[in-house]
N, C-alpha and C positions, 0 to 999 in steps of 0.2 A: 469552317475548317475543312480543307481538302482531304480526300482519302489519300492513302499512301501512294497509289499508282499515279495520281495526279501530281503529288508533291515531289516524288522521287523519280518518276518514270517507271514503266512496268518492270524492267529488268532489276533495277535497284530495289523496288518494292518487293518483288518476289524473293530476292536474296535476303532482304531483312526479315521477311516473314518466315523464310526457311530457317534463319538463324534463331529467331526469337520465339516462334510459335511453340516449340517444346517447353521453353521456360514458362510461358503463360499457361499452358495446359497443366504443367506440373504444379504451378501455384494454385490453380483452381482446385486441384486434387489435394493440395495441402491445407485447404480449409479457409481461404479468404472469401468471406461472404457466402460460403457454401459448405454444408456439412461433409466431412470426410470420414470414411470408415477406417478405423485403425486396428480392429481386432481387440482382444482375442476373439476370433470369429466363431460363429455358431454356438456361442455360450451366452446364457441369459445373465445380464448384469443387474444385480440388486442394489449394490452400494458403490459409491465413488468417493474418494477422499484425495485432496491435494496437499502435499507438504507445504506448510505456510511460509517456509523460508526458501526452500529449493523447489520452486513450483513446477519444474519439469518432471518432478517425481510424483507419480500417481499410483494409487492403489484401487483395485476394484474387487468387490465381492461377487463371486460367480455362483449361480445355481448349480449345486452338485459338483463344484470344481474348486472350492476353496478360495484363495486369494491370489490375484496376479498383480505384478508390479511393473511399472515402466519408469525409466530414468531419463527418457528422451521425449517427454511430452506426448506419449502415446504412440510413437512410431514403432517401437518394439516392446514386447511383453515377455515376462517370464513368471512361472509359478513360484510363489514363496509361501507355501502352506505347510511347511514341515512342523508337525506337532499339532496342527489344527484339526479338530474333529467337526464334521458337518460342513455347512456352507455359511458364508458370512452374509447376514441380512443387512448389516450396517457396520460402518467403520468410523473411527474417530482417531485423530492424531493429536498428541500432546502439543499445545501451541508453543511451549517453551523448549521442550526437548523432543523434537519431531522424530527422533529415532524410536520413540515409544509410540506404539500403535496398538489400538484396541479393536477387536472384532467381536460383535455380538452375533451369535449363530442361531440356527434352528434348534429344534427340540432335542437334538442329540449332543449338543456341546456346551452351551452357556456362553460365558465371556472368556475370550483368550487375549493374551497380552504378548507383545513382542517388544523387546528393548534393543533390538539390533536391526531396525528398519525392515522388519518382516522376514528376516532370514529364518528365524525359529520362533515358535509360539508356545506359550504355557497357559494352561487353564487357570483362571482366577475366579473360582465359583463358590467359595465358602459362604453359605447363607443364601445362595440362590437356588430356587427350585428349577427343575429341569423343564424349562418352558421355551416356547418359541419367542425369541427376543427380536424386537422390531425397531428400537430406537436407542441411541447411545449418545450421551452428551457429557462434555468435560467442562468443568468450571474454568473460565478463561483466566481468572485471577489466582486460583488455587487448583492447579491441574491434578492434584492428588484426590480431588473430590469428583466422583463420577456418578452419573445416573444412567440407569438402563430401564427400558420399558418392555413389557411382555404382553403377548396376546392371550386372551382366554382360549383354552384348547381342551374342552371336555374335562377340565380339572379346575376345581374352585381355587386351588392353590396357585394357579397361573393367572396372568393378567396383573395390571397395576404397575407400580414404579418401585424400583429398588435403588438404594444409594450406597456408595462406598466412600469412606473417609480416608482410606489408606491405599489409594491407587489400585484398587481391585482386590486387595488381599482378602477383605471380608465385606459382606453385603448385609443390608437389613432393609426391610420394607420401609417405604417413605411415601405412603399413599393414603394417609388418613383423610377422609373427606371425599375420595373418589367412590362413586357408587359401585358396589360389587354386584355381579362380576363385571369387570371392566377390561376391555382390550384397549391398549394404548399404542397406536402406531406412530405417534409423533411426540418429540420432546424438543424444547428450545429454551435457552438460557439468555436472560437479559445481559448484553455484553458490558453494560455500565454498572448495573446492580445485580450481580450474579446470584444473589439470594432469591431473586424473582425468576420463576420458571413457568412455562406453559406446557400443557399436555393436550394433545389431540386424542380423542377417544372414538371407539367404534370398531366394528369388524370382529374377526375371530372365527374359531372353528368349534362348534357351529356358530354362524354369524349372530351377533347380538346388536341391538340398536346402539347407535352412537349417542353420546351425551354432549357432543360439541367440544368446546374448549374449557379446560380447568386451569386455574392459576394458583400458584403458591408464592407467597412473599416471605416465607421463612425457611428457604432452602429445602423444601419438600416435606417439612414436618406436617403441615396441613395444606389442604387444597379446597378451593371453592369454585363453583361454576362461574364462568365468564362468557355467557352465551346470548345475551340480549341482542336480538337481531338475526341470530342464526336460525334456520329452519329446525323444527323438532326432529329428533333422532338423527342429527347430522353426524356422519362419520368423517372426522378430520384426519387427513392423511399426512399433513405437514403443516408446521407453523414456522414462519420466517419473520425475523425482527430487523427493522431498519437499523443499521449499525451506528448511524449518526443521530437519529431521533428514535430511541428505543420504545417510545410510546406508540409508534406506528407498527402494526402487525398485519400479517397476511395469513389467512387460514385456507389451506387447500383441502378440497374434499374429493373423495372417490378414487384414491390411489389404489395400488395393488392389494392393500390389506382391506379395502373397503369395496362396496358394491357400486351402486349408482352414484355419480358425482354431480354436485351442483356448482362446480367451478371454484372461483376464488372469492373470499370475503375479506374485507379490510376493516381494521380498527385504528382510530387515531387517538384513542384514550386508554391505551394499555389494556385492551380487552373488555372494557366496561360495556361498550356497544360495538356492533358490527353492521356494516352495510355491504350490499352485494356490489361486485364490479361487473364490467361488461363481458368478462369471460365466464360464461354460464354453461350449464349442461355439458360439462366436460369432467372426465375422471382425471383430476390433477394429482400427480404423484409427488411433485417437488416444486419449490420456488427458490430461485437464486437471485440475490440482490447485488447489484454492482456496488462494491464497497466505497468507491470514490464518488459515484453519482447515484445515490440510492433511489432516485426517481426512475432509474432504469432497472427493470426486473424481468426475469424470465420464468416461464412456467412450463414444466414438462407434463405431458398427458399420457394416459394409458390408452393409446389408440389414435390420437390426433396430432402427434408430433409435439413441436415446441412453439410457444408463443412468447412475444416480447411486448413490453409496455415501456414507453419512455416518459410517461406522465403519471408515475406512481399508481398505476393500475386503473386509471380512468378509461383508457382505451387499449386494445390489444390487437396485434397483428401476427399472423403466422410467420415463423422463421424456420422453415423446414426444407428449403432447397437443398437437395442432395441427401436428405435424411431418408434412406430407403426403408428404414424400419421405424414406424411411428409409435411403437409400443415402448415408451420411455419410462423406466422405473426410477432412474437416478439422474441428477443434474448437479453440476458443480461449476463454479466460476473461479478463474485464476485470481487469487487475492492481490497479486502484484501487477498483473497485466489483465485487467478485467475485460478487455476485448476478446479474450480467449474463453471459450465455454466448452464443456464436455458433457456428453449425454450417454447414459448407460441404457442400452436397449436389449431386446431379447436375442439379438445377434451380435453383441459386442459393443464397443465404444466408438462414438463418433465425436468429432471436434469441429469447431468453427471459430474463425476470427472475424469479429464484426468490424470491418475496415471501412473508413469513410472514403469510398471510391469503388471503382470496379475495374475489371480486367478484360482485355480483348475487345470485342465489338460492343461497346457500352450502349450505343444507340440502336443496336440490332438492325443496322441498315445494310449489312453485307460488306461493309468496308471498315478497316481499322485505321483510324486517323493517327497522326504522329502523337498527339497528346494521349490518345488511348494506349498506344504502344509504350510511351514513356511511363504512364501510370502502371501498366502491367509489369514493366521491368522494375519499377520502384517497389511494388508489392513483392515481386519475386525475390528481391534481395532483402526483404524484411526491413526496409527503411521506412518506419511508420512514425507518425502519421504521414499521409501523403502531403507533399508540398505542391505548389503550382510551378511546373517546369516551363521554362521559356521554350518557344518554338525552335525546332531544328533550323528553320529558315531564318537565320539571324539577319540576313540582308533584306528579308521580306520582298524578294524579287521573284517568287514563284519557283525558284530553283534551290536545290540543296547540294552543297559541295560535300566532298568526302570529309573535309575538315569539320564542317558543320555537323555531319552525322556523328563523327567520332566525339566531338565536343558534347553533343546532345545526349548521346548514350552514356558518356562518362559522367555527365551531370546527373542523369537518372540514377546511375549506380551509386552515386555519392549522396543520394537523398534529395535530389531536386532542389538544390540551394539556389535561391534567387539573389541573394545578397549576403555580404559578410564573408569572412575567411572560413576555410575549413579548419576546424579545431580538433586536434587529436587528444586522446586521453593519455597524456604523458606528463610526468612530473612527480612530485613528492608530496606526501601528506604528513603533517606533523600533528600528533595526537597526544593529549594528556589523559592520564588515569588518576582521578582524584583520591582514590583510596589506596591503590598500590603505590602512589607517589612516584610515578614514572612518566617519561615522555618517550614516544616512539616515532621513528620515521618509517613510512610505508610507501612502497611503489604504487603510484596512482593507477597504473595500467593493469597490475596483476594482483594487488593486495598483499604482496610479499612484505614481511617485516624486515627492514634493512638494518635497523639499529635500535637500541633501547638504553635508557639511562635513568638513574635515580635523580629525583628532584627534591625540593623542599616539601613541607607538609601541605597536602591538599592543593595540588597544582590545578589551575583553571585555565586562564588564557595562555595562548602560545602564538608567537609570531616569528617570522624569519626576516632578518635585516642584516645587510652588510656581511653576508657569509656566516652569520651566527643565528642561533635560536634562543629566543627569550621566553621564559616560562614564569608566569605570575603564581607564586605560592601563597595562597590565601591565608592559611593557618600560620605560616612562618613569617609573614610580613615581608617577604623578600622576592627578588627576581633572580632566577638562575639563568646563567648564560652558558651555551654550549657551542662547540664547533658544529656547523650544520651538516657537514659531510660525514662525521664520525660520531657525533653526539658526545665527544670528549668534553668533560666539564672545563670551563674557562674561569668563571668567577661567580660569586653570589653577591648581589647588590641589596643592601638594606633599603626598603622602599617606603612602606606606609602601613596603616592599619587595614589589613585584609585586601591586598591587591587582587583584582578579580578579572574582569574582561579587559582585553588589550587591543591596541591598534598601532599601526606604523605610519609615520608621516609619508606623504607621496614621494619624497626624495630618499626615503630610507634612512635619514639621519637621526630620527627620533623614534623612541618607543614610548607609548602612553599606556599606563595601567590605571584603571578606575579603582579607587580605594573605597570599597563598599562599606567599610566600617566607619567612614567619616564623610566629609564633604571635600575631598581632594582628588586630584589626578597626579600620579607620579610621572615625571618626565625623565627619560634616560637617554643619554648621548650614546648612539650606537657605534661611535668611533672609539670613545674612551671607556665606555661601559660604566660611566659615573652617573649618579643621580644628580641632575642639574636643577631640580626644583620640584615643588609641590604646588600645583595650580589650585586655587579655590574654585570649586565647581558648583557651589550652591550655598544655600543657607545651612546653618548647623543642623545636623541630623539628616542631611540630604541622602546619605547612603548611595553614593554615586556608583552606578552599576556598569556603565559602558561608555567608552569614548569613541567619537567618530571625527577624524580630522577632515577638513575640506580639501579639495584637490589642489587649491592654490596654496595650501600650507599656511594660511593666515588665520584660520579659525578652527576651533574645536567645539563640537557639539557633544553634550553628555546627557544621559538619561539618569535621573535621580528618582529612585522608587521610594525613598524615605519621605520626600516632600512632594511627590506626585507632580513632577515637572521636568521639562527639558530646558537646558541653558546653552547659550552660545558664549564662548570665551575667546577673547582676542589673544592670540598666541604671542604677539609682540609685547603687550603690556600686562597680560594676565587679568585684564578687567573683564567682568561679566557684562556682555553687551545686551542680551535679551533673555527673558525668562518666559516660557509658555506653560502656564498651569494646565493640568489635564484632568483633574478631578478623580483620577484613579492611577494606580501604579503603572508607570511606563517601564518597559524592560529594555528596549533598544531603540535608537534613532539612527536613520541613515539619510544622507543628503547627496543628491547627484552632483556632477561636476559643475553644472551651471549655478548651483547654490540657490536655486529659485524655490525649491520645495523640500520639505522635511516629511519623512514617513516614520511614524512612531507606533510600535506594537504595544497594545494595551490588552493583555489577555483576560483581565478581570471583566472587561466589557465585551470581549470577543470582537475587538475592532482594530483596524489599522487606521490611525488618525493621520490626516494629510493636512499640512499647513502650507499656505502660500507665504514664502519668506519675503516677498516683495511688499505684500500688504499686511503681513502679520496676522492673517486670518486663518481660522480653521475652515477648510473648504470642502472636506469630505470625511466621512466616517464609514467606509465600507465594512460590512460585517464579515468576519472570518472566525473560524473555530480556534479561539485562544491563540493568536499569533504571539510568538515570544522572541526567539533569537532570529536576527535578520542578517542577510547579506545581499548587497546591491551589486548588480552587474556594472561593468565599466561604462557602458553606454546609458546607464540609468533607466533602462526599460524594464528590467526584471528584478524582483526580489524573491529570494528563497527563504521562506519563513517556517521555522519549526512550530509544532503545535504543543502548547504548554500542557503538562499533566499527562497522566496515563490514559490515553484514549484508545478505544477499540473501534476500528482499527487504528494503529499508530500511523501517523501520516505527516507530510509536510505540504505546504502550499506554495505554488508558483504564482506570484502576484504580478500582474501586468500594470505597470505604473501609468500607462497611457489610458487604458480602458477602465482602470480601477476594479478589475475583476481578478478572481483567483481560481486555480484548478488544483485539486488535491491529488496527491500521489500516496497511495497506501504503501507502507513499509512493513518489513518483518516485525513481529511483535516486540515491543521494548518501549523505551522512552526516548523520543527524538529530542536531541539537545542542540548543540551548535551546528551552524551551517557555513558553507563556503561555496564559491563558484569559480569555474575557470574564467579567464579574462573576458571571453566573448559569450559566456553563459551557455555553452553547449552542454556542459556537465555541471552538476551540483554535487556537494558532498554533505552528508548528515551523520553526525556522531550519534550512535545508538547505545544508550545506557540500558540498564535492566537486562533482560534476557530475550534474545541473544545480544551480546556485546559486539560492537564492531562499527564499521563505516559502510553506509549505504551510498552507492553512486547512482545519481538520478540523471537520466537523459531529459534535459529540460525541453527540447523540441517535442519529444514524444510524450512528455508528461508520464514517464514510466520508470520503474527501477531498472537500471542498466546492470548493476552487479551489487553483491553484498560481500564485504571483506570481514570475516570474523577475526577477532583478535584473541587468540588463546591466552589464558592466564590473566585476562583483564578483570577488574572488579568494578570500576565505575568510569567508563569512558565519558570525558567531558567535552573538551574543545577539539576542533579540527581546523587546520589551516592548510591551504593548497599553495604550492609554489611550482611554477613551470620549470622543467628541466631537472637535473640531478640535485641531490641535497646540497 
């Protein structure tokens, strides 16, 4: 690749450099692969917490300065310590109601609670001794259950663990089995089995020997040592748990509450035994695990900066470029955009984005190539991850015309697309609420609710066809029909026993509803809104869950979770053509336009089963974490799959049908339900039940959350369907 001066000529190259150099420099300072100082400056940060839903909102606990808050990912900060006494050693945010924040302070205050996102704070200390508090943990399933840990501090009443069952109103000791006196600088709760806790011990004033890691399996009632493999008298400053495989733990030693550190230890059997990692002889203050790729983890140290491992702790490398202060006491990873990392140091907060690429003179050869410039522009505009941009020299003649320059830069600014149309986030979402018995229309670009209407009982599937909206009411056995623009009710169609998931024929003339109470599929004429038939979809007791019409309009595939099979139906004759037994309950089946392959979600086996429809053979069973509801892109290359059950973290998978691999995208806490995609799979949509309720917009190319649209007043969001353009 020729340098700019050779590709453009000296004058053009100089002009481009003059135009774009400030952008590239600004990007470097913004934290792409280099740490950036964000302030609050000259203040020692002890605690860092990220809002789990609005991750641009950060809180930090400062030595002798209370709590500061940022709502723009650390760019600006303001003090939010009204009512807070002392300084915050640790912070915790309610995962369901993130406006509720807790701060555990030094010996002057105790625990404080804010219910208005940090604006004001109130002491919640009844039953707590006046101790120096060092760790705070919230039960992820029951956020009213809290645990706080204390340091031994010249007072036998201090140290140990305290528990609150009422969101901090009252506290009681929960440390039977911990050897007194015990300082506890670390607490961690198993995200899947929250009655299991881990405590790291050691340190204090005066310092006492550590006792390593202790474990409780009864929500803190009793504790037992879990130390096999740890050196004697180890002071454990942090415990981190793999969010997907909770039996994998990391114990950090030697943080700010400890003395000499021995690096990081790892357990793969829930603390029964420990082994050392290659990060040794370091005072490690915190460990942050990538929620999507848990084999990637970060360790902050008290004096040596930040380290990163991409192989679950087997090897480590320094990640400290730009980190001008290596005394790092706190570390936090963005739960929705895990390439973003924050470090709390003795001079404020730093951040970094781990981007797969570089900016500026990547080869350090004194020249910036066109590709390097394009990569820099791409990062500067936050279009991540990096794509491969075509050369500016489209004619490959060693010369670049003005038109080629303009086209190349425009391509860079639009995300370096190499093929396929640019797809904008415009259109309408149709969403059902199964408990409130409502259907809503939502602006796909903004999340604004456009209209709402009452349905039958327990609405599930929803489709748009022929200018109308069709809603399957499971408990009523009916299909409600509405005008798509206004949601004005048009008619109600008696359908079948428990109409559930739905689909529309490729030409929009038919609406199909799987009858989960039987072995039928209801067929509705979208012109006359009449029920034209009930297709037999399997053996008696099939419990047909979902229909999928082929693109030629001649076949209908269905998933039957009562008989553990998928079937193919001839839409001309109603005959069942093929049956594929699965051995476990299928949830959904999708078939690309060429009808050569079927993809089936089987959450009980944590698999996506792939059938070759030309040979009638099962050809692959890639493992996924409980795939359930599926949506296939129009080109057949991408499937967006929700993860069955209440997982922590809640996530969806982006499945590549060519490589048979998947990438997880962490979502705000809740229960991922139905999914949909824009026609070219630029964006995906996930209905989120539980708390919070709403719709998550996923950027498929970036494998990241693009936006979250809360739906006020909702009780159980179920299905979501996307339609381009207005309702």
